[in-house]
Structures are given as C-alpha cells and as structure tokens.
N, C-alpha and C positions, 0 to 999 in steps of 0.2 A: 192526625197525630203523627209527628215525626218520630222515626224509630231507627236506631242504629243497632246492628247485630254483631255480637262478638262470639266466636266459637274458638275451639282449640287451634283451628287452622288459620287464625288471623295473622296478618303480616306483622313482623316485629316492629316495635316502636312504643314510645311512652304515651300512647293515646289515653284518653279518658276511659275508653272502653276496656283497654288492656289493664288499666288500674282497677277498674271494677271487677274484671275477671280475677285479678290477683287477690283482691279482697275476698271474694267468694272462695277462692282456692285455699285460703288460710283455715277454713272451717274443717275440723277433723271429724271423722266418723266416731260417734260416741261408743260404739262397741269395739272398735279397733283404733284407739287414739293415735297410733303412729301413722295412720293413713289419712290424708286429706280427702275430701270428697272428689277432688280432681284426680288424685292417685287412683281412687276406687273406680273412677269413670262414671260416677252418677251425676256430676256437674255437666249439664248438656249445653247450656248457653247463658249468657249474661247480656242483657240489652239495656241501653240507656234510652229514655224517651221522655217526652213532655206530656205529663198527665194533667196539665192545667193548674198544677199546684207548685210544689217545690221542684226546682230543676237542679240536677236531672233526677228523675225517678228511675228506679232500677227494677227490672224484671229478671228473676233468676228461674231457670227451668232445670229441674233435676228429675232423674229417673231412679226411683228406689230400687234396691237390689231385688225386692219382690213386693208385690202390691200391699201386703200386710205387714211390712217392715215396721217394727215398733220404734225405730230410731228416727223416723221421718219428722215427727214433731220436734224432737230435740235439735235435729239438723236445721229445720226451719227457724227455730228460735235463735240458734247460733248464727245463722245468716243475718237475721234481723239485727242482732247485737253487733256483729262485725261491721255491717254497713252503717249503723248508728254511730259507732265509735269513729268511723271514717267521715262522718258528716253527711250521710245520705239519709234524710228523714223519711223518704217514701220508697218502700221496698215491697215488691210483690213476689212471692215464691209460688211457683206453679209446679205441679207434678205432671210428668209425661209418662204414661204407662205403656205407650206403644211408640217405637218398638220396645219390647221388654229388654231390661238390662241383661247383659251377659258378661262373664268374667273376661271375655275377649276385650272389653273396654278398659280393663285395668292397665295402668302404665307399667313399663318395665321397672321404673323407679319404685312404684307401689309394690310390685312383686318382690323386689329386693328388700324393701322395708318390712314386708310380712315375714320373710325368712329370718331377717335379723331380729325380729321381735319374738321368734319362736313358733311361728305359724307357717306350715308348709304352704307355699303359694300354689294356685291352681296349675296343673300341668296339662298341656294339650289345649285344644280348641273346643269350644262348645259346638253343639249342633244347631244353635240358634239361627244360623244362616241357611238352614235347610240342607245341610250336608247329607249326602247319601252315598251309599257304596258299601264297602266291606264292613263287617260287624266290628264294632270297637271292642277291644279287649282292655280289661283293667290292668294298668301298669303299676309298678311299685311306686310308692310315694317316698321321696327322699326325706330322711329325718333332718329337721332344721338344727338339731344339736350336734350330731356327729357325721352327717351326710351319708349315712348308711341307707341302702335300699332294702335292707332286711327288716321291713316293717309290716304291720298288719292292722287292718281296720278293727277297732273294738266295737264301735257303733256308728251307724250312718249319720246320726244326728248328734252334734257336739253341743258346745255352749250356745251356739245360735244355729238356726236352720241352714245357714250358708256353709257351715263347717261340719266335718266328720271328725271323730276322735280316733286317733291311731296310737300305736305303741311301737317303739323301736325294739327289735329283738336283740340288738347288739348293746346299746347303752341303757336299755330298759326304761327310757324316758317316755312318758305319754306326751302327745302333742296334737294340736288341732291341725287339720288340713282344710284349706279353703277350697271347697268343691268347685269343679268346672260346671258352670251353669250357663 
C-alpha cells in the first residue's frame, strides 16, 4: 500500500497532501468553535493512500485533549463531512493517545483566538515533557476582558475539564481559563 505523510512541518506548495491537511484544518472544536483542530494542536497528521478502492483515501490522526473527551465523536463526524464535501469518499480517522496531548501543542494563533473569544489562553509550559527542577508557582491569570492580573480562581473545573473558572477583581467579569495541561 503506497502512503504519503503530511504533517505541520511539510514543505510549502499546493500538493494534494497539503490540500488534505487544509481540509482537516477547517474542522473546529465543538466546545470552542473559534479554534480549529489544527489551532488546538490535536490534528497530528493527514495521509493520502491507496486502500484498493477510491483514490485517494485519507487517514487522519488526531490526539484528543484527554482520552475521555466527549467532543471526539463530533470532531470525527465533522472530519468525515469536510472530506466528503471535498470529494474524498474514503476517510479513516484514528486516535493517537500517546504521546498525550499538551497545551504546548496549541498554536500562537489559537492562543490569540482564545483570548479574543474571552477565554484566557494557557500561560506557561506543561510538564508533559518531563520538566523537573524548581517548584512551579501559580501565576496570575490575565483577564481576557480588561487585561488585569488581579484575578482569582473560583473553581478548578469550569465549563469543560480543560478549563477553570476565574473572576476578575477589577472588572468583576467571570471568565474561563484554558488550563496548562
């Protein structure tokens, strides 16, 4: 079976693989619709291959934000729909649970979109890479409404398990903070 692999680090150019990546990258996270799955960093690879049927078949590999993420089925269905609209009848979506997703995989554009949407983006780096050393201290989270650092956590778990609920002490607005994972 012939296989071509496309990842984020592919060389620029209008290749069929890059077009396939671009199709997958149009799919948005159903819980945070301003973020594409590419912005979020869960889109890991897009491959075109010959599966003995329709050519080209597409294999999409994604890593959910956590293994029990309820949005996975919706994202999978949205990928099938996006590729069907683009004329790809054979699409396989696979989950890769290792390595585990980390907020370090989010794009800078994705972080900016979160802030513009009213969700404080993750600050700092995760410990997913096995960082060790000094004890990490909790830092203030910047309010996405007024940019104040005078904020406090209300609850560690917000509207989804990826987010915590904060309130700004200056503008008094509550907001979600996308936790560093």
